[in-house]
C-alpha positions as CSV (number, residue, x, y, z in Angstrom):
1,M,-6.0,7.2,-16.0
2,Q,-7.7,3.8,-15.7
3,D,-5.0,1.8,-13.9
4,I,-6.2,-0.4,-11.1
5,V,-4.1,-1.3,-8.0
6,K,-4.9,-4.8,-7.0
7,Y,-3.1,-6.8,-4.2
8,H,-3.7,-9.6,-1.7
9,N,-5.4,-8.5,1.5
10,D,-2.4,-9.7,3.5
11,F,-0.6,-6.6,2.2
12,N,-2.8,-4.5,4.4
13,K,-1.3,-6.2,7.4
14,V,2.2,-5.0,6.4
15,K,3.3,-1.9,8.3
16,L,4.8,0.3,5.7
17,P,7.3,3.0,6.7
18,S,6.0,6.6,6.9
19,L,5.7,7.6,3.3
20,T,4.8,11.1,2.0
21,E,1.8,11.6,-0.3
22,Q,4.0,11.6,-3.4
23,E,6.0,8.6,-2.2
24,Q,2.8,6.7,-1.7
25,N,1.7,7.7,-5.2
26,I,4.9,6.4,-6.7
27,F,4.9,3.2,-4.6
28,F,1.4,2.1,-5.4
29,G,1.8,3.1,-9.0
30,I,4.7,0.6,-9.1
31,I,2.6,-2.0,-7.3
32,S,-0.1,-1.5,-9.9
33,K,2.3,-2.4,-12.7
34,I,4.1,-5.4,-11.1
35,K,3.3,-8.7,-12.6
36,T,5.9,-11.4,-12.2
37,K,6.1,-14.1,-14.8
38,G,7.5,-17.5,-15.4
39,E,7.3,-20.9,-13.7
40,G,10.5,-20.9,-11.7
41,K,10.0,-22.2,-8.1
42,I,12.2,-21.2,-5.2
43,G,11.8,-23.5,-2.1
44,R,8.7,-24.9,-0.5
45,V,7.5,-22.5,2.1
46,T,3.9,-21.9,3.2
47,I,2.8,-18.5,4.3
48,I,0.5,-19.2,7.3
49,S,-2.0,-16.5,6.3
50,T,-2.6,-18.3,3.1
51,P,-3.6,-22.0,3.3
52,K,-1.6,-23.2,0.3
53,Q,1.9,-23.5,-1.0
54,I,3.1,-20.8,-3.2
55,S,5.2,-21.1,-6.4
56,Y,7.6,-18.3,-6.6
57,S,8.9,-16.6,-9.7
58,K,11.3,-13.7,-9.9
59,E,11.7,-11.2,-12.7
60,T,13.4,-7.8,-12.8
61,I,10.8,-5.1,-13.3
62,K,11.9,-2.0,-15.2
63,F,10.6,1.6,-15.3
64,T,11.6,4.6,-17.2
65,P,11.4,8.0,-15.5
66,Q,8.6,9.0,-17.8
67,E,6.6,5.9,-16.7
68,L,7.1,6.7,-13.0
69,L,6.2,10.4,-13.5
70,E,2.8,9.3,-14.6
71,F,2.2,8.4,-11.0
72,S,3.2,11.8,-9.6
73,T,0.7,14.6,-9.0
74,E,3.6,17.1,-8.8
75,N,5.6,18.4,-11.8
76,L,8.9,16.7,-10.8
77,T,12.2,17.1,-12.7
78,N,14.2,14.0,-13.5
79,K,16.6,14.8,-10.7
80,A,13.8,15.4,-8.2
81,L,12.3,12.1,-9.2
82,G,15.6,10.3,-8.6
83,N,16.0,11.9,-5.2
84,M,12.5,10.8,-4.3
85,L,13.1,7.3,-5.4
86,L,16.4,7.2,-3.3
87,T,14.4,8.3,-0.3
88,L,11.7,5.8,-1.0
89,R,14.2,3.0,-1.4
90,E,15.9,3.9,1.9
91,K,12.6,3.9,3.7
92,I,11.5,0.6,2.3
93,F,14.8,-1.1,2.9
94,K,15.0,0.2,6.5
95,A,11.6,-1.4,7.2
96,D,11.6,-5.0,8.4
97,F,8.6,-7.0,7.4
98,T,7.9,-10.0,9.7
99,M,6.0,-12.9,8.3
100,L,4.9,-16.2,10.0
101,I,6.0,-19.2,8.0
102,E,6.0,-23.0,8.3
103,K,8.2,-25.5,6.6
104,D,6.0,-28.6,6.0
105,D,9.0,-30.8,5.0
106,E,10.7,-30.2,8.4
107,D,7.6,-29.7,10.6
108,L,8.8,-26.3,11.8
109,I,7.2,-23.0,12.4
110,G,8.8,-19.6,12.9
111,K,9.1,-15.9,11.9
112,V,11.1,-14.6,9.0
113,I,12.2,-10.9,8.7
114,I,12.6,-9.9,5.1
115,N,12.2,-6.9,2.8
116,L,9.5,-6.2,0.2
117,F,12.1,-5.5,-2.5
118,E,15.0,-7.8,-3.0
119,T,16.7,-5.3,-5.2
120,F,16.0,-1.6,-6.1
121,T,18.4,-0.1,-8.5
122,L,18.6,3.4,-10.0
123,L,20.6,3.6,-13.2
124,Y,22.3,6.8,-14.7
125,P,24.7,7.5,-17.6
126,K,28.2,6.4,-16.9
127,N,29.6,9.9,-17.0
128,D,26.8,11.4,-14.8
129,T,28.8,11.5,-11.6
130,E,26.2,13.9,-10.0
131,Y,23.3,11.5,-10.6
132,K,21.1,14.1,-12.4
133,N,19.8,12.2,-15.4
134,L,18.0,9.1,-14.2
135,L,17.6,6.6,-17.1
136,R,15.9,3.6,-15.6
137,V,14.8,2.0,-12.4
138,E,15.0,-1.8,-11.9
139,M,13.6,-3.8,-9.0
140,T,12.8,-7.3,-8.0
141,I,10.1,-8.3,-5.4
142,H,11.3,-10.7,-2.7
143,P,10.1,-14.2,-3.5
144,Y,8.3,-14.4,-0.1
145,F,6.2,-11.4,-1.1
146,S,5.4,-12.3,-4.7
147,Y,2.0,-13.8,-3.7
148,L,0.9,-10.3,-2.5
149,V,0.6,-9.1,-6.1
150,D,0.3,-12.5,-7.9
151,E,-2.1,-14.7,-5.9
152,L,-5.3,-12.7,-6.5
153,N,-8.1,-15.2,-6.8
154,A,-10.5,-14.0,-4.1
155,N,-8.9,-12.2,-1.1
156,F,-7.7,-9.0,-2.7
157,T,-8.0,-5.2,-2.3
158,R,-8.4,-3.1,-5.4
159,F,-8.8,0.6,-6.1
160,E,-8.3,3.1,-9.0
161,L,-5.1,5.0,-9.0
162,A,-6.9,8.1,-10.2
163,E,-9.0,8.1,-7.0
164,F,-6.0,7.4,-4.8
165,F,-4.0,10.2,-6.4
166,A,-6.8,12.7,-5.9
167,L,-6.7,12.3,-2.2
168,S,-4.7,14.7,0.0
169,G,-2.9,13.6,3.2
170,K,-0.7,10.6,3.8
171,Y,-2.9,9.3,6.6
172,T,-6.0,9.7,4.4
173,K,-4.4,7.6,1.7
174,T,-3.6,4.8,4.2
175,I,-7.1,4.8,5.7
176,Y,-8.5,4.7,2.1
177,R,-6.5,1.6,1.3
178,Q,-7.4,-0.1,4.5
179,L,-11.2,0.6,4.0
180,K,-11.1,-0.5,0.4
181,Q,-10.5,-4.1,1.6
182,F,-14.0,-4.0,3.1
183,R,-15.6,-1.9,0.3
184,Q,-18.5,-4.3,-0.1
185,T,-19.2,-4.9,3.6
186,G,-19.9,-1.3,4.6
187,W,-17.9,-1.4,7.8
188,A,-14.4,-2.1,9.2
189,E,-13.1,-2.2,12.8
190,W,-9.7,-2.2,14.3
191,D,-8.2,-2.4,17.8
192,F,-7.2,1.2,18.4
193,N,-3.5,0.5,19.0
194,E,-3.4,-1.7,15.9
195,F,-5.0,1.2,13.9
196,K,-2.4,3.7,15.2
197,S,0.4,1.2,14.2
198,L,-1.0,0.7,10.7
199,L,-1.1,4.5,10.2
200,D,2.3,5.0,11.9
201,I,0.8,7.7,14.1
202,P,3.4,9.2,16.4
203,E,3.2,8.2,20.1
204,S,3.2,11.9,21.0
205,Y,-0.3,12.4,19.4
206,A,-3.0,12.7,22.0
207,L,-6.5,11.6,21.1
208,C,-7.5,15.1,20.3
209,D,-4.6,15.4,17.9
210,I,-5.6,12.2,16.1
211,D,-9.2,13.6,15.7
212,K,-8.1,17.0,14.5
213,Q,-5.1,16.2,12.4
214,I,-6.0,12.7,11.0
215,L,-9.5,11.4,11.4
216,K,-11.5,14.6,10.6
217,P,-9.4,15.6,7.5
218,A,-9.6,12.0,6.3
219,L,-13.4,12.0,6.7
220,K,-13.7,15.2,4.7
221,E,-11.5,13.9,1.9
222,L,-13.1,10.5,1.7
223,T,-16.7,11.8,1.5
224,Q,-16.0,14.5,-1.1
225,E,-17.4,13.9,-4.6
226,R,-14.8,13.9,-7.3
227,N,-14.8,14.0,-11.0
228,L,-12.5,11.2,-12.1
229,F,-13.1,11.8,-15.9
230,D,-13.2,8.3,-17.3
231,F,-14.9,7.0,-14.1
232,G,-17.3,10.0,-13.8
233,K,-18.3,11.6,-10.5
234,R,-17.7,9.4,-7.5
235,I,-17.5,9.7,-3.7
236,P,-14.9,7.3,-2.3
237,F,-17.0,6.3,0.7
238,K,-20.6,7.5,0.9
239,D,-21.9,8.5,4.3
240,L,-18.6,7.5,5.9
241,K,-18.4,8.0,9.7
242,Y,-16.1,6.7,12.5
243,I,-17.0,5.6,16.0
244,K,-14.5,5.4,18.8
245,I,-15.3,2.4,21.0
246,K,-14.6,3.1,24.7
247,K,-14.1,0.8,27.6
248,G,-13.5,1.6,31.3
249,G,-14.4,5.2,31.2
250,N,-12.9,7.3,28.4
251,R,-10.2,4.8,27.2
252,V,-10.6,4.2,23.5
253,T,-10.0,0.5,22.8
254,A,-11.2,0.3,19.1
255,I,-12.3,2.3,16.2
256,R,-15.1,1.4,13.7
257,F,-15.8,2.9,10.3
258,E,-19.2,2.7,8.6
259,W,-20.3,3.7,5.1
260,T,-22.7,2.8,2.4
261,K,-21.3,-0.4,1.0
262,E,-20.3,-0.6,-2.7
263,K,-22.3,-2.7,-5.1
264,A,-20.3,-5.7,-6.5
265,Q,-20.4,-4.4,-10.1
266,E,-19.0,-0.9,-9.2
267,L,-15.4,-2.2,-9.2
268,E,-15.6,-5.3,-11.3
């Protein structure tokens, strides 16, 4: 599998709902295939995090069950895939994504709460009243979010699906995506509360729980050499380590990750 996931860095700021390993595989498999087309424009809204106006186009993206099963590392039946997609759809639609916007024609600024997907439809045969035989999945990306997968000139995150699929642990996959944005710098740092929010870590987790159940397993996974066949042997992040930055005694205020930075040609 040589598919590349590539999206605007702003996507890393979006707090996704808590997705299982397989739901993440399916979701980012879908993201890897989304390419909207056409020249249709909808409105004149500037996303503040990008310093330009964006032309929106909208197209229905279609997948067969066979295409989606390529993203799963489990041997799912058609019905199981349909059930997973229903759960994924519910999680995504329950999550409100807040974006800062400005309307230059009215000299206004504000926040808009929207959803990543504008539509997400599962289609079955007309006589399949028990919804067992999924035939097709159709979806459209909300126009405000189209730039996340279309405007990819310089500020983008990319990784191989094969490497992403090979990782175990939902938190590990999220840390992997976040670090890939800084793959060529060799370090990344977050405010600790922001980091916990990005990973959707339960409030009930004490610091020792985060170490034992999230950070140490992720470090093990992300420093393990893997044979990715077409890509050869590779370690996701060589010499990866994390440092908890403390202030005022033992209070952790930030977390910093360091690793051997990737060479520019490794992922080009």
